[in-house]
Backbone bond lengths (Angstrom), bond angles and torsions (degrees), N, CA, C in turn:
res aa  C-N    CA-C-N  psi(-1)  N-CA   C-N-CA  omega(-1)  CA-C   N-CA-C  phi
1 X - - - 1.428 - - 1.576 108.10 -
2 X 1.305 111.46 -40.26 1.449 116.69 179.72 1.590 111.53 -68.43
3 X 1.243 118.22 -31.18 1.593 123.50 175.73 1.580 107.28 -67.56
4 X 1.241 115.50 -38.87 1.579 118.26 -179.31 1.475 109.44 -68.18
5 X 1.297 116.39 -48.13 1.397 122.34 -175.03 1.508 109.93 -64.85
6 X 1.382 117.06 -39.62 1.454 123.18 174.54 1.463 115.37 -61.21
7 X 1.328 116.29 -45.79 1.537 122.68 178.28 1.554 109.09 -66.94
8 X 1.347 121.95 -31.00 1.427 121.38 179.53 1.554 106.62 -73.41
9 X 1.276 117.08 -44.44 1.542 116.38 178.70 1.428 116.97 -63.00
10 X 1.513 117.20 -32.94 1.481 124.58 174.44 1.460 108.05 -62.75
11 X 1.396 116.66 -56.60 1.408 122.21 -179.24 1.573 119.54 -61.00
12 X 1.311 111.47 -26.58 1.544 118.46 179.66 1.590 105.55 -76.99
13 X 1.189 125.85 -30.19 1.444 126.64 -172.65 1.619 106.56 -83.20
14 X 1.234 118.82 -13.67 1.441 120.12 -174.74 1.541 112.12 -98.11
15 X 1.419 117.14 6.90 1.492 121.20 179.55 1.597 105.38 -79.42
16 X 1.333 111.07 142.35 1.394 120.05 168.70 1.547 114.06 -147.53
17 X 1.260 112.18 147.39 1.577 115.08 -177.18 1.476 105.32 -133.11
18 X 1.385 115.29 140.24 1.543 118.29 170.04 1.492 104.67 -98.59
19 X 1.232 111.87 135.90 1.418 120.50 -179.72 1.552 109.74 -112.34
20 X 1.315 121.54 111.84 1.327 123.13 -178.24 1.573 114.89 -69.42
21 X 1.324 121.81 149.07 1.351 125.32 170.48 1.653 108.06 -127.38
22 X 1.265 114.09 128.78 1.420 118.60 -172.24 1.527 107.40 -129.39
23 X 1.419 110.94 145.42 1.436 117.04 171.95 1.484 113.22 -145.52
24 X 1.278 115.83 164.30 1.532 117.40 171.98 1.429 113.23 -123.65
25 X 1.333 115.38 133.78 1.481 115.35 -179.57 1.561 110.09 -108.37
26 X 1.247 119.35 123.39 1.508 124.46 175.75 1.447 113.07 -89.76
27 X 1.367 116.35 123.62 1.470 112.14 -176.30 1.500 110.70 -64.93
28 X 1.322 114.89 151.01 1.484 122.80 174.94 1.437 111.20 -100.01
29 X 1.402 120.34 18.20 1.428 125.73 176.34 1.487 107.92 -133.74
30 X 1.290 116.45 116.28 1.451 118.64 -175.21 1.681 104.06 -118.03
31 X 1.386 110.94 148.14 1.371 120.61 -175.85 1.444 107.01 -116.55
32 X 1.292 119.72 130.96 1.601 124.86 176.71 1.540 111.46 -128.74
33 X 1.159 124.57 145.23 1.402 128.87 167.24 1.565 107.15 -89.76
34 X 1.297 112.73 112.07 1.438 117.85 179.23 1.606 112.62 -88.87
35 X 1.263 114.73 -39.29 1.440 119.61 176.01 1.511 109.28 -134.01
36 X 1.294 117.62 122.53 1.522 122.61 176.26 1.537 104.68 -76.22
37 X 1.475 113.18 138.31 1.482 119.29 -179.43 1.511 104.97 -80.56
38 X 1.422 108.40 155.93 1.533 122.60 177.66 1.557 106.83 -136.90
39 X 1.298 116.52 133.99 1.407 117.69 179.05 1.498 108.74 -91.56
40 X 1.360 118.35 129.97 1.322 123.98 164.40 1.602 115.39 -86.69
41 X 1.363 118.91 163.98 1.322 120.49 -170.83 1.481 109.12 -132.48
42 X 1.431 114.56 69.41 1.503 115.20 -172.61 1.474 119.89 -63.73
43 X 1.394 116.84 -17.75 1.382 125.45 174.82 1.549 114.68 -151.75
44 X 1.175 122.74 178.78 1.547 123.59 -168.95 1.593 106.67 -69.76
45 X 1.223 121.42 -21.86 1.493 117.49 -170.72 1.515 112.11 -118.14
46 X 1.429 118.94 9.00 1.458 113.25 -176.19 1.659 102.48 -133.67
47 X 1.336 102.47 145.07 1.570 116.07 175.46 1.473 99.46 -122.85
48 X 1.315 122.50 137.60 1.422 122.98 -174.23 1.568 111.34 -156.54
49 X 1.267 115.75 142.36 1.558 117.81 175.36 1.497 115.39 -89.61
50 X 1.381 109.27 0.72 1.487 112.59 172.78 1.439 123.06 -60.35
51 X 1.355 117.65 123.03 1.422 118.83 -168.84 1.554 113.57 -61.60
52 X 1.372 119.01 -31.01 1.486 118.58 -176.91 1.502 104.82 -75.35
53 X 1.407 124.76 -7.97 1.458 119.62 173.71 1.463 111.33 -113.45
54 X 1.392 113.59 26.77 1.426 114.91 173.81 1.373 116.79 88.97
55 X 1.451 123.52 7.63 1.295 125.39 178.80 1.512 113.56 -101.61
56 X 1.301 115.21 174.03 1.444 118.36 179.12 1.640 107.00 -128.71
57 X 1.279 113.55 127.50 1.545 116.53 -178.31 1.440 110.77 -77.07
58 X 1.345 117.68 130.47 1.535 117.49 -177.43 1.461 104.88 -78.11
59 X 1.382 116.48 143.28 1.463 119.25 179.71 1.592 105.94 -126.54
60 X 1.289 112.10 130.31 1.481 122.97 -177.29 1.552 106.56 -110.46
61 X 1.329 116.41 134.66 1.460 119.20 177.86 1.557 110.97 -112.76
62 X 1.245 114.47 135.77 1.523 120.63 -179.28 1.572 102.77 -117.83
63 X 1.381 114.10 119.99 1.418 122.18 172.28 1.653 110.00 -103.37
64 X 1.359 105.95 118.14 1.606 103.96 -176.11 1.562 104.07 -121.72
65 X 1.335 112.35 136.47 1.461 118.81 178.49 1.545 112.89 -116.59
66 X 1.323 118.26 17.23 1.448 126.53 175.04 1.498 105.47 -149.56
67 X 1.383 111.91 116.90 1.452 121.04 -177.27 1.464 110.59 -77.37
68 X 1.326 120.10 151.81 1.445 129.69 -178.20 1.624 118.26 49.00
69 X 1.344 110.03 30.93 1.445 116.15 176.41 1.457 112.62 -113.16
70 X 1.290 126.04 -15.17 1.428 128.23 -169.11 1.561 109.98 -135.23
71 X 1.223 109.20 159.99 1.610 121.90 179.39 1.489 101.69 -128.17
72 X 1.316 116.51 132.83 1.419 122.90 167.80 1.593 108.06 -88.88
73 X 1.275 115.81 130.39 1.582 119.60 173.80 1.517 107.26 -127.22
74 X 1.451 114.40 119.79 1.318 120.18 -171.65 1.583 105.05 -127.25
75 X 1.335 114.35 128.76 1.548 117.48 179.41 1.526 109.05 -126.17
76 X 1.286 115.61 123.94 1.426 118.24 175.83 1.561 112.53 -76.11
77 X 1.415 120.76 160.85 1.396 116.90 -171.49 1.500 116.01 -73.40
78 X 1.376 115.41 153.54 1.450 123.27 177.21 1.546 108.63 -128.99
79 X 1.280 117.93 14.01 1.466 121.25 -175.85 1.596 104.90 -162.62
80 X 1.280 113.38 155.48 1.468 117.28 169.78 1.683 106.23 -87.69
81 X 1.451 107.89 133.06 1.457 109.61 169.20 1.545 114.85 -77.43
82 X 1.353 116.97 -19.79 1.415 123.79 175.32 1.582 104.21 -153.48
83 X 1.257 110.28 140.69 1.603 120.40 179.28 1.485 110.40 -171.71
84 X 1.368 117.07 160.82 1.413 116.76 174.07 1.639 108.35 -67.18
85 X 1.285 120.10 173.09 1.301 121.55 179.32 1.498 113.64 -59.94
86 X 1.331 126.15 135.42 1.458 126.24 -178.98 1.499 110.00 -123.22
87 X 1.290 119.72 128.81 1.366 122.81 -178.89 1.537 115.22 -103.25
88 X 1.323 114.12 8.08 1.501 117.23 -179.71 1.667 106.17 -130.81
89 X 1.361 110.84 178.50 1.413 114.78 176.61 1.448 112.80 -84.11
90 X 1.295 118.06 157.32 1.551 128.42 -176.96 1.517 102.12 -119.29
91 X 1.326 118.76 122.21 1.501 123.90 171.85 1.479 106.42 -93.33
92 X 1.357 112.91 130.45 1.551 121.95 -177.98 1.425 112.53 -111.90
93 X 1.318 118.70 134.05 1.457 124.16 167.60 1.546 109.28 -135.16
94 X 1.253 117.49 162.61 1.395 120.61 -178.27 1.591 111.91 178.67
95 X 1.345 113.24 174.74 1.510 117.26 179.30 1.578 111.33 -155.30
96 X 1.178 115.94 156.20 1.468 118.48 174.21 1.518 109.63 -124.08
97 X 1.242 124.36 136.98 1.456 127.83 178.10 1.534 115.20 -148.14
98 X 1.214 114.69 154.73 1.498 122.20 172.79 1.565 109.09 -66.43
99 X 1.238 124.16 124.31 1.343 120.59 172.61 1.474 119.32 -105.66
100 X 1.391 114.41 -19.40 1.537 120.19 176.78 1.520 108.56 -162.14
101 X 1.335 120.27 149.41 1.467 121.32 178.36 1.604 105.88 -135.98
102 X 1.325 113.64 154.85 1.474 120.32 -178.69 1.525 109.10 -96.55
103 X 1.333 121.38 -8.61 1.467 120.59 -179.61 1.429 109.80 -141.24
104 X 1.435 116.73 151.89 1.410 120.92 -173.99 1.627 111.08 -65.10
105 X 1.431 112.21 -33.27 1.401 115.16 177.57 1.451 122.90 -63.85
106 X 1.244 113.31 -0.12 1.666 124.47 176.80 1.440 111.73 -97.58
107 X 1.356 117.53 -2.74 1.499 123.66 -170.48 1.558 110.01 -61.72
108 X 1.224 117.40 -36.67 1.552 126.70 177.32 1.550 116.58 -79.61
109 X 1.356 121.50 -1.91 1.361 119.16 -175.87 1.397 114.90 -57.89
110 X 1.263 126.25 -42.45 1.394 128.41 178.68 1.558 113.56 -58.34
111 X 1.529 109.69 -49.09 1.372 111.86 -179.24 1.396 119.97 -68.96
112 X 1.420 116.62 -20.26 1.560 122.75 -178.42 1.537 109.74 -97.69
113 X 1.331 117.42 1.11 1.477 117.31 -176.85 1.393 112.60 -77.51
114 X 1.450 117.69 150.99 1.433 124.24 177.45 1.582 109.06 -99.68
115 X 1.272 113.88 132.52 1.441 117.30 -178.70 1.407 111.58 -118.84
116 X 1.360 125.56 134.02 1.474 129.95 -179.46 1.517 104.83 -151.53
117 X 1.345 113.14 137.51 1.450 121.43 174.48 1.611 104.92 51.60
118 X 1.261 113.09 -126.47 1.536 124.09 -178.74 1.431 110.15 -92.02
119 X 1.359 125.65 1.45 1.412 129.03 -170.70 1.531 114.70 -112.10
120 X 1.340 114.10 147.58 1.455 122.47 173.70 1.535 106.69 -129.13
121 X 1.281 117.40 135.44 1.558 121.62 -177.94 1.534 99.24 -126.73
122 X 1.462 103.24 142.47 1.442 120.35 177.72 1.424 117.05 -127.73
123 X 1.347 124.35 128.06 1.323 122.98 177.14 1.547 107.34 -76.12
124 X 1.265 128.13 125.31 1.313 132.05 -178.02 1.532 112.55 -91.32
125 X 1.331 114.01 75.81 1.504 120.31 -171.81 1.445 119.33 -78.51
126 X 1.311 115.23 -8.52 1.576 119.84 -168.17 1.517 104.83 -133.47
127 X 1.327 109.98 138.43 1.606 108.73 172.13 1.479 109.06 -74.20
128 X 1.330 110.36 157.73 1.492 119.92 -178.73 1.464 111.71 126.31
129 X 1.338 121.77 -162.61 1.325 130.46 -169.91 1.600 112.74 -114.46
130 X 1.227 116.72 133.40 1.428 119.98 173.92 1.520 108.69 -132.05
131 X 1.421 114.82 141.03 1.422 123.20 -172.22 1.545 102.21 -118.29
132 X 1.335 117.72 127.07 1.326 131.18 -177.80 1.556 108.85 -113.18
133 X 1.381 118.40 131.10 1.447 119.81 171.26 1.492 111.05 -113.32
134 X 1.252 115.31 147.86 1.428 124.34 -172.35 1.560 110.17 -122.09
135 X 1.265 115.03 134.52 1.517 116.73 175.57 1.666 106.08 -114.20
136 X 1.244 113.64 147.13 1.381 121.95 -172.84 1.633 107.79 -142.41
137 X 1.284 117.91 128.71 1.463 116.84 177.83 1.541 105.79 -136.73
138 X 1.268 120.96 126.12 1.523 128.79 172.59 1.542 112.67 -107.06
139 X 1.260 120.27 122.47 1.441 122.90 177.39 1.522 109.04 -117.30
140 X 1.350 115.90 124.75 1.404 123.41 -175.53 1.568 109.53 -89.30
141 X 1.518 107.78 146.59 1.426 114.95 173.32 1.551 106.20 88.69
142 X 1.376 119.22 12.50 1.431 115.33 -175.23 1.469 116.93 82.50
143 X 1.372 111.76 -80.14 1.492 120.73 -178.13 1.542 106.95 -95.98
144 X 1.234 129.93 10.92 1.382 126.67 174.69 1.482 111.27 85.03
145 X 1.336 119.29 38.76 1.458 119.25 -175.47 1.506 113.11 -119.88
146 X 1.365 110.76 17.69 1.602 119.96 177.19 1.484 111.70 -136.55
147 X 1.293 112.17 141.23 1.513 121.21 -175.39 1.592 103.92 -80.08
148 X 1.359 112.49 135.01 1.595 116.22 169.95 1.477 108.36 -65.13
149 X 1.388 119.33 137.32 1.454 117.43 173.25 1.584 110.44 -68.43
150 X 1.272 112.85 158.62 1.532 116.14 -173.74 1.529 102.99 -71.29
151 X 1.304 114.97 155.42 1.420 130.72 175.14 1.463 120.07 141.60
152 X 1.252 121.94 -157.94 1.471 124.76 -177.81 1.547 108.10 -110.51
153 X 1.344 110.45 130.64 1.440 116.78 -177.21 1.550 105.62 -116.78
154 X 1.389 116.76 134.93 1.475 116.79 176.16 1.652 103.17 -134.92
155 X 1.288 110.22 147.60 1.483 120.23 174.04 1.492 108.06 -136.68
156 X 1.324 120.23 168.05 1.541 120.01 -177.35 1.502 105.60 -132.66
157 X 1.305 116.20 136.34 1.326 132.06 165.08 1.474 107.57 -83.20
158 X 1.474 122.84 128.87 1.471 122.28 179.25 1.617 102.61 -105.38
159 X 1.328 109.59 119.09 1.472 120.47 175.39 1.404 110.89 -109.93
160 X 1.308 123.33 119.27 1.416 119.83 175.42 1.545 114.56 -126.85
161 X 1.242 119.92 155.04 1.537 126.11 175.27 1.536 106.08 -118.56
162 X 1.402 110.46 110.94 1.588 113.61 -173.89 1.469 106.78 -107.30
163 X 1.318 121.12 131.20 1.368 128.80 177.74 1.465 108.43 -73.24
164 X 1.397 121.12 132.16 1.433 132.29 -177.53 1.484 107.11 -91.87
């Protein structure tokens, strides 16, 4: 009887249980497309979102409910996501800029932004809403000496909200 009791006590002290803890974090930075971009075709070798050339500038809206916690990272296109077959090079240009803000503290976002390659980063230091417009121009034949083939062309702006 003593041996059985001793075996039960030893076995009982070796038990262990891992108890999981789980949680969900909801981002306090939301990104929405307010205006989808459209390429205008002012001549045979250019596609552009410039309104004067028949294009529509895409506008992306960032809604932030926690200041100094996020960074907006927006990259204009450098390739088509869909297009007819192209046999020559396409030269890309573009820009990202603040088009509207909901709070005075956002007035310096463009001035304080960091630009590299095709990307612009903004520290979202104030709660509220910021609208960013993106321009994109594609020129066919490198120097613009070749006509784009007929068809549908699509490109994508990458808009990210990065936790800091």
